[in-house]
PyMOL commands that place a pseudoatom at each C-alpha (Angstrom):
pseudoatom trace, name=CA, resn=UNK, resi=1, chain=A, elem=C, hetatm=0, pos=[56.752, -10.402, 22.634]
pseudoatom trace, name=CA, resn=UNK, resi=2, chain=A, elem=C, hetatm=0, pos=[53.441, -11.378, 24.277]
pseudoatom trace, name=CA, resn=UNK, resi=3, chain=A, elem=C, hetatm=0, pos=[55.053, -14.418, 25.973]
pseudoatom trace, name=CA, resn=UNK, resi=4, chain=A, elem=C, hetatm=0, pos=[57.698, -12.123, 27.516]
pseudoatom trace, name=CA, resn=UNK, resi=5, chain=A, elem=C, hetatm=0, pos=[55.009, -9.738, 28.815]
pseudoatom trace, name=CA, resn=UNK, resi=6, chain=A, elem=C, hetatm=0, pos=[53.042, -12.586, 30.407]
pseudoatom trace, name=CA, resn=UNK, resi=7, chain=A, elem=C, hetatm=0, pos=[56.229, -13.917, 32.084]
pseudoatom trace, name=CA, resn=UNK, resi=8, chain=A, elem=C, hetatm=0, pos=[57.055, -10.482, 33.530]
pseudoatom trace, name=CA, resn=UNK, resi=9, chain=A, elem=C, hetatm=0, pos=[53.488, -10.095, 34.830]
pseudoatom trace, name=CA, resn=UNK, resi=10, chain=A, elem=C, hetatm=0, pos=[53.586, -13.525, 36.507]
pseudoatom trace, name=CA, resn=UNK, resi=11, chain=A, elem=C, hetatm=0, pos=[56.952, -12.789, 38.126]
pseudoatom trace, name=CA, resn=UNK, resi=12, chain=A, elem=C, hetatm=0, pos=[55.777, -9.404, 39.429]
pseudoatom trace, name=CA, resn=UNK, resi=13, chain=A, elem=C, hetatm=0, pos=[52.596, -11.031, 40.740]
pseudoatom trace, name=CA, resn=UNK, resi=14, chain=A, elem=C, hetatm=0, pos=[54.746, -13.489, 42.711]
pseudoatom trace, name=CA, resn=UNK, resi=15, chain=A, elem=C, hetatm=0, pos=[57.388, -11.008, 43.912]
pseudoatom trace, name=CA, resn=UNK, resi=16, chain=A, elem=C, hetatm=0, pos=[55.117, -8.236, 45.260]
pseudoatom trace, name=CA, resn=UNK, resi=17, chain=A, elem=C, hetatm=0, pos=[53.239, -10.443, 47.790]
pseudoatom trace, name=CA, resn=UNK, resi=18, chain=A, elem=C, hetatm=0, pos=[56.535, -11.966, 48.929]
pseudoatom trace, name=CA, resn=UNK, resi=19, chain=A, elem=C, hetatm=0, pos=[57.977, -8.500, 49.502]
pseudoatom trace, name=CA, resn=UNK, resi=20, chain=A, elem=C, hetatm=0, pos=[54.908, -7.394, 51.447]
pseudoatom trace, name=CA, resn=UNK, resi=21, chain=A, elem=C, hetatm=0, pos=[54.924, -10.582, 53.531]
pseudoatom trace, name=CA, resn=UNK, resi=22, chain=A, elem=C, hetatm=0, pos=[58.609, -10.088, 54.289]
pseudoatom trace, name=CA, resn=UNK, resi=23, chain=A, elem=C, hetatm=0, pos=[58.003, -6.492, 55.378]
pseudoatom trace, name=CA, resn=UNK, resi=24, chain=A, elem=C, hetatm=0, pos=[55.142, -7.538, 57.637]
pseudoatom trace, name=CA, resn=UNK, resi=25, chain=A, elem=C, hetatm=0, pos=[57.158, -10.382, 59.135]
pseudoatom trace, name=CA, resn=UNK, resi=26, chain=A, elem=C, hetatm=0, pos=[60.214, -8.159, 59.657]
pseudoatom trace, name=CA, resn=UNK, resi=27, chain=A, elem=C, hetatm=0, pos=[58.080, -5.662, 61.582]
pseudoatom trace, name=CA, resn=UNK, resi=28, chain=A, elem=C, hetatm=0, pos=[56.938, -8.445, 63.940]
pseudoatom trace, name=CA, resn=UNK, resi=29, chain=A, elem=C, hetatm=0, pos=[60.372, -10.012, 64.412]
pseudoatom trace, name=CA, resn=UNK, resi=30, chain=A, elem=C, hetatm=0, pos=[62.810, -8.337, 66.813]
pseudoatom trace, name=CA, resn=UNK, resi=31, chain=A, elem=C, hetatm=0, pos=[66.305, -7.945, 65.369]
pseudoatom trace, name=CA, resn=UNK, resi=32, chain=A, elem=C, hetatm=0, pos=[69.054, -9.283, 67.642]
pseudoatom trace, name=CA, resn=UNK, resi=33, chain=A, elem=C, hetatm=0, pos=[71.528, -6.537, 68.519]
pseudoatom trace, name=CA, resn=UNK, resi=34, chain=A, elem=C, hetatm=0, pos=[74.464, -8.687, 69.578]
pseudoatom trace, name=CA, resn=UNK, resi=35, chain=A, elem=C, hetatm=0, pos=[75.781, -12.201, 69.302]
pseudoatom trace, name=CA, resn=UNK, resi=36, chain=A, elem=C, hetatm=0, pos=[75.786, -14.464, 66.273]
pseudoatom trace, name=CA, resn=UNK, resi=37, chain=A, elem=C, hetatm=0, pos=[73.481, -12.931, 63.657]
pseudoatom trace, name=CA, resn=UNK, resi=38, chain=A, elem=C, hetatm=0, pos=[74.203, -13.523, 60.008]
pseudoatom trace, name=CA, resn=UNK, resi=39, chain=A, elem=C, hetatm=0, pos=[71.782, -14.263, 57.200]
pseudoatom trace, name=CA, resn=UNK, resi=40, chain=A, elem=C, hetatm=0, pos=[71.689, -18.039, 57.617]
pseudoatom trace, name=CA, resn=UNK, resi=41, chain=A, elem=C, hetatm=0, pos=[68.589, -19.006, 59.575]
pseudoatom trace, name=CA, resn=UNK, resi=42, chain=A, elem=C, hetatm=0, pos=[66.856, -15.631, 59.005]
pseudoatom trace, name=CA, resn=UNK, resi=43, chain=A, elem=C, hetatm=0, pos=[63.795, -14.808, 56.900]
pseudoatom trace, name=CA, resn=UNK, resi=44, chain=A, elem=C, hetatm=0, pos=[64.562, -11.937, 54.516]
pseudoatom trace, name=CA, resn=UNK, resi=45, chain=A, elem=C, hetatm=0, pos=[64.344, -10.641, 50.958]
pseudoatom trace, name=CA, resn=UNK, resi=46, chain=A, elem=C, hetatm=0, pos=[67.298, -9.155, 49.090]
pseudoatom trace, name=CA, resn=UNK, resi=47, chain=A, elem=C, hetatm=0, pos=[68.153, -7.359, 45.872]
pseudoatom trace, name=CA, resn=UNK, resi=48, chain=A, elem=C, hetatm=0, pos=[71.610, -8.026, 44.425]
pseudoatom trace, name=CA, resn=UNK, resi=49, chain=A, elem=C, hetatm=0, pos=[73.937, -6.816, 41.701]
pseudoatom trace, name=CA, resn=UNK, resi=50, chain=A, elem=C, hetatm=0, pos=[76.880, -8.843, 40.400]
pseudoatom trace, name=CA, resn=UNK, resi=51, chain=A, elem=C, hetatm=0, pos=[79.638, -7.884, 37.972]
pseudoatom trace, name=CA, resn=UNK, resi=52, chain=A, elem=C, hetatm=0, pos=[80.574, -10.993, 35.970]
pseudoatom trace, name=CA, resn=UNK, resi=53, chain=A, elem=C, hetatm=0, pos=[84.018, -11.313, 34.403]
pseudoatom trace, name=CA, resn=UNK, resi=54, chain=A, elem=C, hetatm=0, pos=[83.407, -13.475, 31.335]
pseudoatom trace, name=CA, resn=UNK, resi=55, chain=A, elem=C, hetatm=0, pos=[86.426, -15.701, 30.720]
pseudoatom trace, name=CA, resn=UNK, resi=56, chain=A, elem=C, hetatm=0, pos=[87.987, -15.262, 27.244]
pseudoatom trace, name=CA, resn=UNK, resi=57, chain=A, elem=C, hetatm=0, pos=[85.508, -12.514, 26.318]
pseudoatom trace, name=CA, resn=UNK, resi=58, chain=A, elem=C, hetatm=0, pos=[86.094, -8.866, 25.389]
pseudoatom trace, name=CA, resn=UNK, resi=59, chain=A, elem=C, hetatm=0, pos=[83.151, -7.767, 27.559]
pseudoatom trace, name=CA, resn=UNK, resi=60, chain=A, elem=C, hetatm=0, pos=[81.553, -8.398, 30.959]
pseudoatom trace, name=CA, resn=UNK, resi=61, chain=A, elem=C, hetatm=0, pos=[77.994, -9.067, 32.143]
pseudoatom trace, name=CA, resn=UNK, resi=62, chain=A, elem=C, hetatm=0, pos=[75.764, -7.430, 34.742]
pseudoatom trace, name=CA, resn=UNK, resi=63, chain=A, elem=C, hetatm=0, pos=[73.437, -9.578, 36.818]
pseudoatom trace, name=CA, resn=UNK, resi=64, chain=A, elem=C, hetatm=0, pos=[70.499, -8.351, 38.915]
pseudoatom trace, name=CA, resn=UNK, resi=65, chain=A, elem=C, hetatm=0, pos=[68.643, -10.620, 41.293]
pseudoatom trace, name=CA, resn=UNK, resi=66, chain=A, elem=C, hetatm=0, pos=[65.845, -10.921, 43.819]
pseudoatom trace, name=CA, resn=UNK, resi=67, chain=A, elem=C, hetatm=0, pos=[66.100, -13.596, 46.524]
pseudoatom trace, name=CA, resn=UNK, resi=68, chain=A, elem=C, hetatm=0, pos=[63.655, -14.591, 49.235]
pseudoatom trace, name=CA, resn=UNK, resi=69, chain=A, elem=C, hetatm=0, pos=[65.120, -16.674, 52.068]
pseudoatom trace, name=CA, resn=UNK, resi=70, chain=A, elem=C, hetatm=0, pos=[62.726, -18.463, 54.454]
pseudoatom trace, name=CA, resn=UNK, resi=71, chain=A, elem=C, hetatm=0, pos=[64.008, -20.104, 57.623]
pseudoatom trace, name=CA, resn=UNK, resi=72, chain=A, elem=C, hetatm=0, pos=[62.331, -23.531, 57.570]
pseudoatom trace, name=CA, resn=UNK, resi=73, chain=A, elem=C, hetatm=0, pos=[63.881, -25.142, 60.634]
pseudoatom trace, name=CA, resn=UNK, resi=74, chain=A, elem=C, hetatm=0, pos=[67.036, -24.886, 62.725]
pseudoatom trace, name=CA, resn=UNK, resi=75, chain=A, elem=C, hetatm=0, pos=[69.842, -25.416, 60.234]
pseudoatom trace, name=CA, resn=UNK, resi=76, chain=A, elem=C, hetatm=0, pos=[67.645, -25.358, 57.099]
pseudoatom trace, name=CA, resn=UNK, resi=77, chain=A, elem=C, hetatm=0, pos=[66.604, -22.476, 54.825]
pseudoatom trace, name=CA, resn=UNK, resi=78, chain=A, elem=C, hetatm=0, pos=[64.450, -22.442, 51.681]
pseudoatom trace, name=CA, resn=UNK, resi=79, chain=A, elem=C, hetatm=0, pos=[65.315, -19.959, 48.903]
pseudoatom trace, name=CA, resn=UNK, resi=80, chain=A, elem=C, hetatm=0, pos=[63.331, -18.606, 45.936]
pseudoatom trace, name=CA, resn=UNK, resi=81, chain=A, elem=C, hetatm=0, pos=[65.230, -16.512, 43.379]
pseudoatom trace, name=CA, resn=UNK, resi=82, chain=A, elem=C, hetatm=0, pos=[64.842, -14.599, 40.127]
pseudoatom trace, name=CA, resn=UNK, resi=83, chain=A, elem=C, hetatm=0, pos=[67.844, -13.271, 38.150]
pseudoatom trace, name=CA, resn=UNK, resi=84, chain=A, elem=C, hetatm=0, pos=[68.351, -11.253, 34.979]
pseudoatom trace, name=CA, resn=UNK, resi=85, chain=A, elem=C, hetatm=0, pos=[71.795, -11.221, 33.342]
pseudoatom trace, name=CA, resn=UNK, resi=86, chain=A, elem=C, hetatm=0, pos=[72.847, -9.077, 30.378]
pseudoatom trace, name=CA, resn=UNK, resi=87, chain=A, elem=C, hetatm=0, pos=[76.253, -9.063, 28.706]
pseudoatom trace, name=CA, resn=UNK, resi=88, chain=A, elem=C, hetatm=0, pos=[77.883, -6.198, 26.847]
pseudoatom trace, name=CA, resn=UNK, resi=89, chain=A, elem=C, hetatm=0, pos=[77.820, -6.034, 23.056]
pseudoatom trace, name=CA, resn=UNK, resi=90, chain=A, elem=C, hetatm=0, pos=[79.494, -8.929, 21.245]
pseudoatom trace, name=CA, resn=UNK, resi=91, chain=A, elem=C, hetatm=0, pos=[79.383, -8.803, 17.433]
pseudoatom trace, name=CA, resn=UNK, resi=92, chain=A, elem=C, hetatm=0, pos=[76.601, -6.200, 17.638]
pseudoatom trace, name=CA, resn=UNK, resi=93, chain=A, elem=C, hetatm=0, pos=[74.302, -8.272, 19.896]
pseudoatom trace, name=CA, resn=UNK, resi=94, chain=A, elem=C, hetatm=0, pos=[73.758, -8.748, 23.634]
pseudoatom trace, name=CA, resn=UNK, resi=95, chain=A, elem=C, hetatm=0, pos=[73.359, -12.020, 25.497]
pseudoatom trace, name=CA, resn=UNK, resi=96, chain=A, elem=C, hetatm=0, pos=[70.342, -11.973, 27.869]
pseudoatom trace, name=CA, resn=UNK, resi=97, chain=A, elem=C, hetatm=0, pos=[69.311, -14.599, 30.398]
pseudoatom trace, name=CA, resn=UNK, resi=98, chain=A, elem=C, hetatm=0, pos=[66.435, -14.838, 32.876]
pseudoatom trace, name=CA, resn=UNK, resi=99, chain=A, elem=C, hetatm=0, pos=[66.381, -17.523, 35.539]
pseudoatom trace, name=CA, resn=UNK, resi=100, chain=A, elem=C, hetatm=0, pos=[63.913, -18.524, 38.251]
pseudoatom trace, name=CA, resn=UNK, resi=101, chain=A, elem=C, hetatm=0, pos=[64.737, -21.143, 40.858]
pseudoatom trace, name=CA, resn=UNK, resi=102, chain=A, elem=C, hetatm=0, pos=[64.481, -22.624, 44.306]
pseudoatom trace, name=CA, resn=UNK, resi=103, chain=A, elem=C, hetatm=0, pos=[67.005, -24.158, 46.661]
pseudoatom trace, name=CA, resn=UNK, resi=104, chain=A, elem=C, hetatm=0, pos=[67.473, -25.730, 50.059]
pseudoatom trace, name=CA, resn=UNK, resi=105, chain=A, elem=C, hetatm=0, pos=[70.418, -24.650, 52.219]
pseudoatom trace, name=CA, resn=UNK, resi=106, chain=A, elem=C, hetatm=0, pos=[71.591, -26.759, 55.182]
pseudoatom trace, name=CA, resn=UNK, resi=107, chain=A, elem=C, hetatm=0, pos=[73.974, -25.147, 57.661]
pseudoatom trace, name=CA, resn=UNK, resi=108, chain=A, elem=C, hetatm=0, pos=[75.654, -25.927, 60.973]
pseudoatom trace, name=CA, resn=UNK, resi=109, chain=A, elem=C, hetatm=0, pos=[75.502, -23.487, 63.908]
pseudoatom trace, name=CA, resn=UNK, resi=110, chain=A, elem=C, hetatm=0, pos=[77.677, -25.460, 66.353]
pseudoatom trace, name=CA, resn=UNK, resi=111, chain=A, elem=C, hetatm=0, pos=[81.034, -23.914, 65.366]
pseudoatom trace, name=CA, resn=UNK, resi=112, chain=A, elem=C, hetatm=0, pos=[82.331, -20.807, 67.147]
pseudoatom trace, name=CA, resn=UNK, resi=113, chain=A, elem=C, hetatm=0, pos=[84.221, -19.674, 64.012]
pseudoatom trace, name=CA, resn=UNK, resi=114, chain=A, elem=C, hetatm=0, pos=[81.149, -19.526, 61.734]
pseudoatom trace, name=CA, resn=UNK, resi=115, chain=A, elem=C, hetatm=0, pos=[78.345, -21.374, 59.966]
pseudoatom trace, name=CA, resn=UNK, resi=116, chain=A, elem=C, hetatm=0, pos=[79.443, -23.763, 57.183]
pseudoatom trace, name=CA, resn=UNK, resi=117, chain=A, elem=C, hetatm=0, pos=[76.706, -24.579, 54.664]
pseudoatom trace, name=CA, resn=UNK, resi=118, chain=A, elem=C, hetatm=0, pos=[75.823, -26.597, 51.576]
pseudoatom trace, name=CA, resn=UNK, resi=119, chain=A, elem=C, hetatm=0, pos=[73.062, -25.731, 49.143]
pseudoatom trace, name=CA, resn=UNK, resi=120, chain=A, elem=C, hetatm=0, pos=[71.321, -27.578, 46.294]
pseudoatom trace, name=CA, resn=UNK, resi=121, chain=A, elem=C, hetatm=0, pos=[68.977, -25.875, 43.851]
pseudoatom trace, name=CA, resn=UNK, resi=122, chain=A, elem=C, hetatm=0, pos=[66.945, -26.340, 40.708]
pseudoatom trace, name=CA, resn=UNK, resi=123, chain=A, elem=C, hetatm=0, pos=[65.335, -23.843, 38.347]
pseudoatom trace, name=CA, resn=UNK, resi=124, chain=A, elem=C, hetatm=0, pos=[64.656, -22.836, 34.763]
pseudoatom trace, name=CA, resn=UNK, resi=125, chain=A, elem=C, hetatm=0, pos=[66.551, -20.433, 32.449]
pseudoatom trace, name=CA, resn=UNK, resi=126, chain=A, elem=C, hetatm=0, pos=[65.590, -18.548, 29.268]
pseudoatom trace, name=CA, resn=UNK, resi=127, chain=A, elem=C, hetatm=0, pos=[68.358, -17.152, 27.034]
pseudoatom trace, name=CA, resn=UNK, resi=128, chain=A, elem=C, hetatm=0, pos=[68.431, -14.900, 23.981]
pseudoatom trace, name=CA, resn=UNK, resi=129, chain=A, elem=C, hetatm=0, pos=[71.373, -13.891, 21.771]
pseudoatom trace, name=CA, resn=UNK, resi=130, chain=A, elem=C, hetatm=0, pos=[71.372, -12.418, 18.240]
pseudoatom trace, name=CA, resn=UNK, resi=131, chain=A, elem=C, hetatm=0, pos=[67.760, -13.447, 17.555]
pseudoatom trace, name=CA, resn=UNK, resi=132, chain=A, elem=C, hetatm=0, pos=[68.281, -17.020, 18.794]
pseudoatom trace, name=CA, resn=UNK, resi=133, chain=A, elem=C, hetatm=0, pos=[66.360, -18.219, 21.869]
pseudoatom trace, name=CA, resn=UNK, resi=134, chain=A, elem=C, hetatm=0, pos=[66.900, -21.260, 24.077]
pseudoatom trace, name=CA, resn=UNK, resi=135, chain=A, elem=C, hetatm=0, pos=[65.847, -22.544, 27.514]
pseudoatom trace, name=CA, resn=UNK, resi=136, chain=A, elem=C, hetatm=0, pos=[66.809, -25.243, 29.976]
pseudoatom trace, name=CA, resn=UNK, resi=137, chain=A, elem=C, hetatm=0, pos=[66.373, -26.717, 33.410]
pseudoatom trace, name=CA, resn=UNK, resi=138, chain=A, elem=C, hetatm=0, pos=[69.164, -25.441, 35.683]
pseudoatom trace, name=CA, resn=UNK, resi=139, chain=A, elem=C, hetatm=0, pos=[70.713, -27.189, 38.706]
pseudoatom trace, name=CA, resn=UNK, resi=140, chain=A, elem=C, hetatm=0, pos=[73.306, -25.941, 41.169]
pseudoatom trace, name=CA, resn=UNK, resi=141, chain=A, elem=C, hetatm=0, pos=[75.337, -26.925, 44.218]
pseudoatom trace, name=CA, resn=UNK, resi=142, chain=A, elem=C, hetatm=0, pos=[77.079, -24.464, 46.534]
pseudoatom trace, name=CA, resn=UNK, resi=143, chain=A, elem=C, hetatm=0, pos=[79.326, -24.696, 49.604]
pseudoatom trace, name=CA, resn=UNK, resi=144, chain=A, elem=C, hetatm=0, pos=[80.559, -21.904, 51.829]
pseudoatom trace, name=CA, resn=UNK, resi=145, chain=A, elem=C, hetatm=0, pos=[80.813, -20.552, 55.350]
pseudoatom trace, name=CA, resn=UNK, resi=146, chain=A, elem=C, hetatm=0, pos=[79.316, -17.463, 56.979]
pseudoatom trace, name=CA, resn=UNK, resi=147, chain=A, elem=C, hetatm=0, pos=[81.927, -15.864, 59.240]
pseudoatom trace, name=CA, resn=UNK, resi=148, chain=A, elem=C, hetatm=0, pos=[80.987, -13.355, 61.971]
pseudoatom trace, name=CA, resn=UNK, resi=149, chain=A, elem=C, hetatm=0, pos=[83.557, -10.509, 61.841]
pseudoatom trace, name=CA, resn=UNK, resi=150, chain=A, elem=C, hetatm=0, pos=[81.742, -8.085, 64.186]
pseudoatom trace, name=CA, resn=UNK, resi=151, chain=A, elem=C, hetatm=0, pos=[78.329, -8.125, 65.946]
pseudoatom trace, name=CA, resn=UNK, resi=152, chain=A, elem=C, hetatm=0, pos=[76.601, -6.652, 62.859]
pseudoatom trace, name=CA, resn=UNK, resi=153, chain=A, elem=C, hetatm=0, pos=[79.017, -7.725, 60.078]
pseudoatom trace, name=CA, resn=UNK, resi=154, chain=A, elem=C, hetatm=0, pos=[79.574, -11.075, 58.324]
pseudoatom trace, name=CA, resn=UNK, resi=155, chain=A, elem=C, hetatm=0, pos=[81.568, -12.270, 55.319]
pseudoatom trace, name=CA, resn=UNK, resi=156, chain=A, elem=C, hetatm=0, pos=[80.700, -15.415, 53.389]
pseudoatom trace, name=CA, resn=UNK, resi=157, chain=A, elem=C, hetatm=0, pos=[83.247, -17.044, 51.060]
pseudoatom trace, name=CA, resn=UNK, resi=158, chain=A, elem=C, hetatm=0, pos=[81.572, -19.532, 48.687]
pseudoatom trace, name=CA, resn=UNK, resi=159, chain=A, elem=C, hetatm=0, pos=[82.100, -21.756, 45.670]
pseudoatom trace, name=CA, resn=UNK, resi=160, chain=A, elem=C, hetatm=0, pos=[79.283, -23.016, 43.421]
pseudoatom trace, name=CA, resn=UNK, resi=161, chain=A, elem=C, hetatm=0, pos=[78.707, -25.093, 40.324]
pseudoatom trace, name=CA, resn=UNK, resi=162, chain=A, elem=C, hetatm=0, pos=[75.783, -24.265, 38.008]
pseudoatom trace, name=CA, resn=UNK, resi=163, chain=A, elem=C, hetatm=0, pos=[74.729, -26.260, 34.948]
pseudoatom trace, name=CA, resn=UNK, resi=164, chain=A, elem=C, hetatm=0, pos=[71.960, -25.885, 32.364]
pseudoatom trace, name=CA, resn=UNK, resi=165, chain=A, elem=C, hetatm=0, pos=[72.276, -29.147, 30.366]
pseudoatom trace, name=CA, resn=UNK, resi=166, chain=A, elem=C, hetatm=0, pos=[70.065, -28.075, 27.430]
pseudoatom trace, name=CA, resn=UNK, resi=167, chain=A, elem=C, hetatm=0, pos=[71.992, -24.858, 26.735]
pseudoatom trace, name=CA, resn=UNK, resi=168, chain=A, elem=C, hetatm=0, pos=[75.064, -24.828, 24.505]
pseudoatom trace, name=CA, resn=UNK, resi=169, chain=A, elem=C, hetatm=0, pos=[77.544, -23.984, 27.291]
pseudoatom trace, name=CA, resn=UNK, resi=170, chain=A, elem=C, hetatm=0, pos=[78.878, -26.461, 29.811]
pseudoatom trace, name=CA, resn=UNK, resi=171, chain=A, elem=C, hetatm=0, pos=[78.583, -26.028, 33.580]
pseudoatom trace, name=CA, resn=UNK, resi=172, chain=A, elem=C, hetatm=0, pos=[80.205, -23.051, 35.305]
pseudoatom trace, name=CA, resn=UNK, resi=173, chain=A, elem=C, hetatm=0, pos=[82.201, -22.755, 38.522]
pseudoatom trace, name=CA, resn=UNK, resi=174, chain=A, elem=C, hetatm=0, pos=[81.620, -19.522, 40.452]
pseudoatom trace, name=CA, resn=UNK, resi=175, chain=A, elem=C, hetatm=0, pos=[83.369, -18.288, 43.575]
pseudoatom trace, name=CA, resn=UNK, resi=176, chain=A, elem=C, hetatm=0, pos=[83.429, -15.137, 45.622]
pseudoatom trace, name=CA, resn=UNK, resi=177, chain=A, elem=C, hetatm=0, pos=[82.879, -13.458, 48.958]
pseudoatom trace, name=CA, resn=UNK, resi=178, chain=A, elem=C, hetatm=0, pos=[79.642, -11.811, 50.129]
pseudoatom trace, name=CA, resn=UNK, resi=179, chain=A, elem=C, hetatm=0, pos=[79.672, -9.133, 52.854]
pseudoatom trace, name=CA, resn=UNK, resi=180, chain=A, elem=C, hetatm=0, pos=[76.677, -8.165, 55.003]
pseudoatom trace, name=CA, resn=UNK, resi=181, chain=A, elem=C, hetatm=0, pos=[76.246, -5.318, 57.487]
pseudoatom trace, name=CA, resn=UNK, resi=182, chain=A, elem=C, hetatm=0, pos=[73.170, -4.662, 59.657]
pseudoatom trace, name=CA, resn=UNK, resi=183, chain=A, elem=C, hetatm=0, pos=[71.873, -1.271, 60.769]
pseudoatom trace, name=CA, resn=UNK, resi=184, chain=A, elem=C, hetatm=0, pos=[69.302, -1.156, 63.578]
pseudoatom trace, name=CA, resn=UNK, resi=185, chain=A, elem=C, hetatm=0, pos=[66.704, 1.478, 62.653]
pseudoatom trace, name=CA, resn=UNK, resi=186, chain=A, elem=C, hetatm=0, pos=[64.222, 0.698, 65.427]
pseudoatom trace, name=CA, resn=UNK, resi=187, chain=A, elem=C, hetatm=0, pos=[63.409, 3.776, 67.551]
pseudoatom trace, name=CA, resn=UNK, resi=188, chain=A, elem=C, hetatm=0, pos=[64.838, 3.770, 71.068]
pseudoatom trace, name=CA, resn=UNK, resi=189, chain=A, elem=C, hetatm=0, pos=[62.261, 4.695, 73.726]
for i in range(1, 189): cmd.bond("trace and resi %d" % i, "trace and resi %d" % (i + 1))
show_as sticks, trace
zoom trace
């Protein structure tokens, strides 16, 4: 119980300054209003929700995440992330997982049709199910492409492989499509 409380305190201590730094940086950075925008190559923080369809399971899982993306150089982003996943009841117990990680994402901006990218990451995961606890190093690889549909709208199809070698399950393939839309809230003078 005390270990869990210390972990939550450390994570909050790391997340709050990042959020404040992102807000301060966003206020100083003009938002482009036309042309090729997208999330690749931008500095931002995001909160996410994912519905996970668990293969061969009578239930699903909900995943909540916080990501901080820092543009490091042209064509290279650094990512810090924290995720919590909780499954529905199975045999009277819930599966819970917490994961913290970092990744590097390389992308190409020379194509008119979009920005293809590859990403490699590493992290650490803690799991709990029916009183049993386990943890592991986690590694992942992802490939996708950010496609500009309209000046303030992108879609990003992706496929990824995630593995935690010390946990009882084998690696997992994930795929999907992310959509992003920008609203300019700066006052017009």
